[in-house]
C-alpha positions, 0 to 999 in steps of 0.5 A: 500500500503506498502513501503520499505525504505533504508538509507545511509550515504555518507561520503564526503571527502570535503577537497579532493574536493577543487581541483574539477572544477564546474561540476565535481562530486563524487559518493557513493557506491551502496546501496539497498532500496525497492528491487532496487540499488541506488547511490548518485551523489554529485557535491561539486562545483555546481554553481547558476546564481541566486546569483552567489553562490557555492552549494553542489548538490546531486542527486539520481540515480537508478542503477537497470535496472528497470522502473517506480520506484516511490521513495521519496528521503530525504536528510539532513546533519549530524551536528557536534554533530552527529545528522541530521540537522533539515532542509532537502530536499525531492523530489518525483519522478518516476525513471528514470526521463524522459530525465535524469538518476538521480534527486535531489537537485542542490542547496542542501546546500551552500558551505559556510554553509557546511564549517562552520556548517557541515565539521569536520576534512575535511569530511561532512556526507550526510544522505540519505533516499530512500523510494520506493512505489509500485504503485498499478494500478487498473485493467481497469474498462472501460468494467464496465462503458460501461456495465452500459452504455449498461444497462441504454441505456443512449444516445442510438441512434439505436436499434436492433429487434431480434426475437421480442426483442428490444436491444438499443445500441450506433452506435459509440461503435459498429462501433469501435468494429466491421468493419461489424457494422461500415459499417452497421451503419456508411456507405452508406447502407440504414440501416445506417440511420435507428433508428431501425434495424431488424436482422435475423439468430441470437437468442435473447439470443445469440445477448444479450451475443454478445452485452455485449461482444462488450461493455465489452470485456468479455463473462460475466459481473461482476455480471455473469448475463449471466452464465445461458445463457452460461451454460445449453446447453453450447456447443450449445450456444457457437456454436451460439456465434461463428457463430455470432462472425464470421459474425460480425468479432469479432476476439477475441470473436471467439477465446474465443468461440473456446477455450470454445468449446475445453475445453468441447470437448469429443468423442461425440462432436469432430465431431461437434466441428471440423465442427464449426472450418471448417465452421467459419474459426478457424484454431487453433481449427481445428488443435486441433480437427484433432490432437484429431482424430490422436489418434488411440484410439480416432479415433476408437470411434469417427467414430461411432458417429453421429457427425462424420457422419454429419461432413463427409457429410457436409465437405468431404474435412475434411475427406481427411485431417483426413486420411492424419493425421491418416494414414488411 
């Protein structure tokens, strides 16, 4: 992790602050550190109730319109010999602080010490160093952890029988991800009390990929274990997955499948793809397919394919939409 520092010397006209009242402040000019603009706010007559003493207070203020900037603010006084004092104050804070616009040291140095040790010719110098650390937040790994939970079957409380294969799962995970599974597993239906549920009209390979998506929110796990299942006859597998996503109300999975079908669209497959969009209620995919047909060059080729013939047979209403679009 890299950081960027900036230093600034605030020359305080101490003699000119004697007429200030408690609570009044003076500011430095803006300076840069870590790609952000800052300034120092100085309270020459801060007051402490603890010892009834007067203190010089200093604060760091973020002037850029940035959020969640993590900065280390170091400050020290420059002595009469021109060297920074050995004692200094440091604070680490995320700027801007919640509820404030600045952060710092309200009792940085006593005024009596300031006058006796640091003021020269009516002026005092505060040495400030601001170090900005970019906080690298790693990407979410909840999918990886839930994927491991699925693989281990630890704590599983339901299993699905699909095409002779058994898939252990966790009711609460499925219920949280799909309203259909929620009704099936936590509702008043008889299946909600069963430890094993048989599903029909879905292939084991398709269910396996869908189940992993439910846990990881991804079509592939981190080891790409299912690339082959999504490859090979890619379109056929994705069509089956789209049907399953529609059946179990997995809207994000539907969109991912629709995008995959569109990415692999061709003259030979456009009819089948449009049929899927119509059957499984994918309006975005349907629009793209119809726009594809609107190209006269594409249309002349598509009408000769088996997919188009099947589309017209199964969804005659779509033909009217196509005619309106292409002006045929």
